[in-house]
N, C-alpha and C positions, 0 to 999 in steps of 0.2 A: 479708487480708495484703496483697495486691498494692496495694489502695486506701490502706493505711497507708503502704507504702513510697513510693507515688507522692506522697502528701501530704507525707512527710519530705522527699523530693527538692525539692518545690515550696517548702517553707519554707526549706530551705538556700539554694536559688537567689534567694530573695527577700531572705534576709539578705546574701548575696553582693553582689547589685545595690546594695542600700542601703548597705553599707560601701564599695564601689568608688565609687559617685556622691558620697556625702557626703565621703569621704576626699579625693577629687580636689578637690571644691569647697572644702574647707578649705585644702588646699595652694595652690589658686589665690588664695584670699583673702590668704594669707600672702605670696605673690609680690607682690600688688598694694600690699602695705604697704612693701615694700623700695624705698628711694629709688633713682631713676635714677642711673647713674653718668655723669657728663659728661665726654666726651672731648674733648680739645682738637683742633681741626681742623688747626692749622699746626704747623710745626716750631719748636722752641725757638729756633733761629736767627732764623726770621722774626719771631716774638714779641717777642724781645729787641731786634731792630732797630727794631721798631715802637715799643716802649717807650722807646728811646733817642731816637727822633725826637719822640715827645710830650714827653719831658722837656726837649728843646732848645725846642720850642714854650713850654713852661711857663716856661723862663728867659727867653725873649723877652717873655712876658706880664709877668713880674717887672720887666723893664727898663723897661717902660711904667709900671709902678706907680711906679717911682723917677723917672720923667721923664727917664731916661739915654738919650739918642739913640745915643751912642757904643756903649754896651753892647747897645742894640737891634739896631744894624747888625752888630755882631759876632755876636750870637745868631742873626740872621737868615741870616748867611753860613754859620754851622755847621748851621742848619736846612736850607738848600738841600743841603749836602753830604750830610746825613742822608737826605733824600729821594732823592738820586742813588744811594745805596747800599742802598736798600730792596731786599731779594732777592725780587723780584716773580716770579722763575722758580720759587719755592716754591709758587706757586699753580698750578702745572702740572696739578694734579689737580682743579682747579675748571674750570668751562666757559670756553670762550675768550671768551665774553660777559663773564664775571666779570673776567677777566684784562685785557681791553681796557677795562672800566670803570675798574678800579684804575689802569691806566697814564694814562688820561686825567685822573682826579682828581689823580693825582700832578702831571701837567703843569699843571693849573690852580692847585694850591697854589704849586707852584714859581714860576709866572709872577708871582703876586702877591708872593711873597717877593724875587723879583729886582726887582720894581717898587718895593718897600720900601726896598732898598739905594739905590736911585737918588734918593729924596726927601731934602730938607734940611730940611723943615718937619716938627715932631713930629705934628702934626694929620694931615697927609697920610700919615706913616708908620702912624699909628693907623688910618686909613682902610683901608690895605693889610692891616694886622693883622686888621681886622674881616673882610676878604674872605677871608683865609687860614682864619680861623674858620668862616666859612660854607661853604668848600670841604671842611674837615675834617668838619663835623658838618651833615647826616647822612651825606652821600654817601660820604666816605672810609671812616668807621668802619663803615658798612653793608657796603660793597663788599668789604672785607677780612675781614669777620665778625670784629670786634674782640674779642680775647681777653685783654686787659691789665687792670691794676688799674681799680677804679672811678673815673670822672671826672664832672665836674659841668659842665653847660652853664648859664652864668649871663648875666644880661641887665641893661643899664642903660638906662632909657627916655630918657635925657638925655645919651648919650655925646658927641653932636655938636650939641647945642642942645636945648632943650625938647621938641622932637617928633621927634628923630632918634636913635633908639636903636641899639645895638649889643650883640653877643654876644661872650663870650669862654669859654674852657674852663679849668677849675681842677681840681686834685686834691684840694680841700678845700671843704666845704660853705660855709666863711666866705667872705663877699663881700669881695674886695679889688679894687677898680675899677681896671683898666690904662688906661682912658680919661680919667678925671678925676684919678686918681693922687694923689700926695703934695703935688705942686708946682703944681698947676692956677693959672694966672694970675689966675683970678677967684675961684675957691672955696678955694685953697690945699689943705689936706688935709681940709676939712670934709666933702667928698663922697667921700671914700675907700671908704667901705662902702655907697655908693649901688648898689642893684641887688637881684636875687633870682635864686635857682635856678630855671631852667626845666625842667630834664630831668637825668637820670642817663645816663650812657655806660657800660655794663658787658658783660661777656662773656655770651652768651646760653646 
């Protein structure tokens, strides 16, 4: 009788262990199937300010597509003001190294935008625009942990001659070249779509 009771206890214990282990394994498997929730790191105020700055850059790019130097300078001025108003203090939760990196990046971008304003030749203005782009990508976007809409880094291999390429950023995959544009003195608008998408810029 005692042996039978002991055997019954052993069987119940085995069933209990089996149920506990496999139930937990099943629950764990279900948890792994759940999609991770992506939380934004920055405030809405910061992200909206970055988006507005990017939109001003895009308007500057469009001015170069049209070959409109007056409009380009107007947008460059607005772009500088947008850079100055970026709420970098919102990054206080990041490390001091990140904050200083963002400040240095903004200063470099701003310097090239100011240089653009001082130019009178559209080719020189486009050179400064190329430098602004180089400072934005990847440095600025990585430093701030960009969380805005998807953007595209695009490249023209002959922006300043057959062997002198340049980049720009667009909010569309369609290539519309701001360096050769619609009114190029040699190509007219024949090279308007010269270029390729090199990379995407998107929230991590």
